[in-house]
C-alpha positions in Angstrom: 8.8 -12.9 31.0 11.6 -10.4 30.6 12.0 -8.3 27.5 14.6 -9.7 25.1 16.2 -7.0 23.1 16.8 -7.6 19.4 20.5 -7.6 18.1 19.7 -4.8 15.8 16.8 -2.8 14.4 16.2 -2.6 10.5 14.3 0.1 9.0 12.8 -0.8 5.6 11.2 1.9 3.3 9.3 1.5 0.0 6.7 3.3 -2.1 5.4 2.8 -5.6 6.2 -0.8 -6.7 7.3 -1.7 -3.2 4.9 -4.3 -1.9 6.2 -7.2 -3.9 9.8 -6.2 -2.9 8.7 -6.2 0.7 7.1 -9.6 0.4 10.4 -10.9 -1.0 12.4 -9.5 1.8 10.2 -10.9 4.7 9.9 -14.2 3.1 13.7 -14.7 3.2 14.0 -13.9 7.0 14.6 -17.1 9.0 12.6 -18.3 12.0 15.7 -17.5 14.3 16.1 -14.0 12.9 17.2 -11.9 15.9 16.5 -8.4 14.6 13.5 -6.3 14.7 12.1 -4.9 11.4 10.3 -1.6 11.1 8.5 -0.9 7.7 7.3 2.2 6.1 5.3 2.2 2.9 3.8 5.3 1.5 0.1 4.9 1.7 -2.9 7.3 1.6 -3.8 8.9 5.0 -7.3 7.4 5.0 -8.3 3.8 5.3 -6.5 0.8 7.0 -3.4 -0.6 5.6 -3.6 -4.3 4.7 0.2 -4.6 4.4 0.8 -6.2 7.8 -1.6 -9.2 7.2 -0.2 -9.6 3.7 3.4 -9.8 4.9 2.3 -12.0 7.9 1.3 -14.6 5.3 4.7 -14.4 3.6 6.9 -14.8 6.6 7.7 -17.2 9.5 8.1 -14.2 11.7 5.3 -12.1 13.2 4.1 -9.1 11.2 1.9 -6.6 13.0 0.6 -3.0 12.6 2.7 -0.9 14.9 1.0 0.5 18.0 2.4 3.2 20.1 4.7 2.0 22.9 5.1 -1.6 21.5 8.3 -3.3 22.6 10.8 -4.2 20.0 11.2 -8.0 20.0 13.7 -10.1 18.0 11.9 -11.7 14.9 9.1 -9.1 14.8 8.0 -6.9 12.0 6.3 -3.6 12.8 4.4 -1.9 9.9 3.6 1.9 10.0 -0.2 2.6 10.1 -1.7 5.0 7.8 -1.2 8.8 8.6 1.3 8.1 11.4 5.2 8.3 11.4 6.9 5.2 12.8 9.7 6.0 15.1 12.2 4.0 17.3 12.8 5.0 20.9 15.3 2.8 22.5 13.6 -0.6 23.1 10.1 0.5 21.8 8.3 1.9 18.8 6.6 5.3 18.8 3.8 6.6 16.6 3.5 10.2 15.7 1.1 12.5 13.8 3.8 15.1 13.6 4.4 17.2 10.3 4.7 15.3 7.0 8.0 14.9 5.5 8.5 14.8 1.8 4.8 15.1 1.6 4.2 11.7 3.3 3.1 10.5 6.6 4.4 7.8 7.3 7.8 8.8 5.8 11.1 6.9 5.5 13.5 9.7 6.7 12.0 10.1 10.2 12.1 6.3 10.8 15.8 6.1 9.6 16.8 9.1 11.7 15.3 7.6 14.8 17.0 4.3 14.3 20.3 6.0 13.8 19.9 7.9 17.1 18.6 5.1 19.1 20.7 2.1 17.8 23.7 3.6 16.1 25.8 0.8 14.5 23.2 -1.8 15.4 20.8 0.1 13.1 20.2 -0.5 9.4 18.3 1.2 6.6 17.0 -0.7 3.5 15.7 1.4 0.5 13.4 -0.4 -1.9 11.4 0.6 -4.9 9.7 4.0 -4.8 9.3 7.4 -6.6 11.1 10.5 -5.6 13.8 10.5 -2.9 12.3 9.9 0.5 14.8 7.8 2.5 17.9 9.3 1.1 18.6 11.7 4.0 17.6 9.1 6.5 20.0 6.6 4.9 22.8 9.1 5.4 21.9 9.4 9.1 22.2 5.7 9.4 25.4 5.5 7.6 26.9 8.3 9.7 25.8 6.5 12.8 27.8 3.4 11.8 24.8 1.4 10.7 24.4 -0.6 7.5 22.7 0.7 4.4 21.2 -1.7 1.8 19.7 -0.5 -1.4 17.7 -2.3 -4.1 19.4 -2.0 -7.4 17.7 0.7 -9.4 17.6 -1.6 -12.5 15.8 -4.2 -10.4 13.2 -1.9 -8.9 9.8 -1.4 -10.5 10.1 2.4 -9.7 13.9 3.4 -9.3 13.5 6.8 -7.8 14.1 6.1 -4.1 17.1 3.6 -4.7 18.7 6.0 -7.1 18.4 9.0 -4.7 19.9 6.9 -1.8 22.9 6.0 -4.1 23.3 9.6 -5.0 23.3 10.7 -1.2 25.5 8.1 0.3 27.7 5.0 -0.2 25.7 2.0 0.8 27.0 -1.3 2.0 25.4 -3.2 -0.8 23.4 -2.5 -3.9 21.7 -5.7 -4.9 18.7 -7.2 -6.7 15.8 -7.8 -4.4 16.4 -11.5 -3.9 20.1 -11.2 -3.3 19.4 -8.2 -1.0 16.8 -10.3 1.0 19.5 -13.1 1.4 22.0 -10.6 2.5 19.8 -9.1 5.1 18.8 -12.5 6.5 22.3 -13.7 6.8 23.9 -10.6 8.3 24.9 -10.7 12.0 26.2 -7.5 13.7 29.2 -7.5 16.2 28.2 -4.9 18.7 30.8 -2.3 19.7 30.1 0.6 22.1 30.8 3.9 20.3 29.2 7.2 20.5 26.5 7.6 17.9 26.6 10.8 16.0 23.4 12.9 16.4 21.4 14.0 13.4 20.8 17.8 13.4 17.2 17.4 12.3 14.3 17.0 14.9 12.0 14.1 14.4 8.2 14.6 14.0 7.3 14.0 17.7 9.9 16.6 18.8 8.3 19.2 16.6 4.9 18.7 18.3 6.4 19.8 21.6 6.9 23.3 20.2 8.3 25.4 17.4 11.8 24.5 16.3 13.1 27.2 14.0 16.0 26.2 11.8 19.1 28.6 12.2 19.9 31.4 9.8 17.9 33.3 7.3 14.9 31.7 5.4 15.4 30.9 1.8 12.5 32.9 0.4 10.7 29.7 -0.7 7.4 28.7 1.0 6.2 25.4 2.1 3.6 23.6 -0.3 1.8 22.2 2.8 1.3 25.3 5.0 2.7 28.2 3.0 5.2 29.0 5.8 8.9 30.0 5.2 11.5 27.3 4.5 15.1 27.0 5.6 17.7 25.2 3.6 19.6 22.4 5.4 22.7 20.9 3.9 24.5 17.6 4.8 27.4 17.4 2.4 25.8 17.3 -1.2 22.5 16.7 0.2 20.0 19.6 0.2 16.7 19.6 2.2 14.2 22.2 3.3 12.6 22.5 6.6 9.8 24.8 7.9 9.1 26.3 11.3 6.3 23.9 12.2 8.4 20.9 10.9 7.2 20.2 7.4 10.4 18.9 5.6 11.2 18.2 1.9 14.0 16.9 -0.3 14.5 19.0 -3.4 12.7 16.5 -5.5 9.8 16.1 -3.1 9.4 19.9 -2.8 9.2 20.2 -6.5 6.6 17.5 -6.7 4.5 19.0 -4.0 4.8 22.5 -5.4 3.5 21.1 -8.7 0.4 19.8 -6.9 -0.2 23.1 -5.3 0.1 24.9 -8.7 -2.5 22.5 -10.1 -4.8 22.9 -7.2 -4.6 26.8 -7.6 -5.4 26.5 -11.3 -8.6 24.4 -10.7 -9.6 27.0 -8.0 -9.0 29.9 -10.5 -11.1 28.0 -13.1 -13.9 27.4 -10.7 -14.0 31.1 -9.7 -13.8 32.4 -13.3 -16.5 30.0 -14.6 -18.8 31.0 -11.7 -18.1 34.7 -12.4 -18.9 34.2 -16.1 -22.2 32.5 -15.2 -23.2 35.1 -12.6 -22.4 38.0 -15.1 -24.4 36.3 -17.8 -27.5 36.1 -15.5 -27.1 39.7 -14.5 -26.9 40.7 -18.2 -30.1 38.7 -18.9 -31.9 40.5 -16.2 -30.8 44.1 -17.1 -33.4 44.4 -19.9 -34.1 48.1 -19.4 -30.6 49.3 -19.0 -28.7 48.7 -22.2 -25.3 50.0 -21.0 -25.4 47.9 -17.9 -26.4 44.9 -19.9 -23.6 45.4 -22.3 -21.1 45.8 -19.4 -22.3 42.6 -17.6 -22.2 40.6 -21.0 -18.6 41.9 -21.7 -17.4 40.8 -18.2 -19.0 37.4 -18.7 -17.1 37.0 -22.1 -13.8 38.0 -20.5 -14.2 35.7 -17.5 -15.2 32.8 -20.0 -12.1 33.5 -22.2 -9.7 33.5 -19.1 -11.4 30.3 -18.0 -10.8 28.8 -21.4 -7.1 29.7 -21.2 -6.7 27.8 -17.9 -8.6 24.9 -19.2 -6.0 24.6 -22.0 -3.2 24.8 -19.5 -4.7 22.1 -17.4 -5.2 19.9 -20.5 -1.6 20.4 -21.5 -0.4 19.4 -18.0 -2.3 16.1 -18.3 -1.3 15.2 -21.9 0.9 12.1 -22.0 4.6 12.7 -22.8 5.6 12.1 -26.3 
């Protein structure tokens, strides 16, 4: 049997609060739906995602965990597996363990960019509930390629970060509550025209694995929260992103979030070192029974380390206090 190409390829991205939104979308798609759907949901890198079997129960279409090299078929739903980017290459899907983007793998931006490159005006990006702003830059790429961009209304989303960021980055074709968005997606048909598709200037994760891709111009002076390498600033209109030599990429919001996690990790490390030092010096002071000056010096060092550790504990406690 020959390979029947879908009429278009639709990328759908969600994060926090997105599972129910995804279930609503796929349940609205009709049995004769002639597009292929690729889904990215931010999930932990370990373990097995149960999203595909959940969605498969909610839809008359076929929902599967994507595998490298799978052909794109009409009426099929491909879900990104844990710790892999999901990309589109012409008539097939590709999985990549290339560098994280916006602190995530899988991430929405690489999927959307690959759809824009491969499918142009026959591509679509759908941004659903989620925190921060993954998907905004990818939605811009799809829009520039002539494709359709649909966004869940932020007031309808359980977590409005991703929809709000997409709205700030581009002008979507529709901003709708999830049920209306699902109906719109199910009813849309695309008239295919042959026009050249604009290329996104950003490489995708698979290209980065082929070798270093250094952004042009001078580095910003900021460092990557993931690998501590230099970051370069990328601009597309009002949209600002950061990319490193090895391919880690961040929006401004995602970089702030990742940097905050790095700062907290550094504080916990410092706390461990100081408390270990205080304990060690206290033991040495206890053993120096015949040398009063040495014993006093060790005891003073132990107190100083313990006092510094207490300061860091207060900082960490303040970081985790609920907002008023």
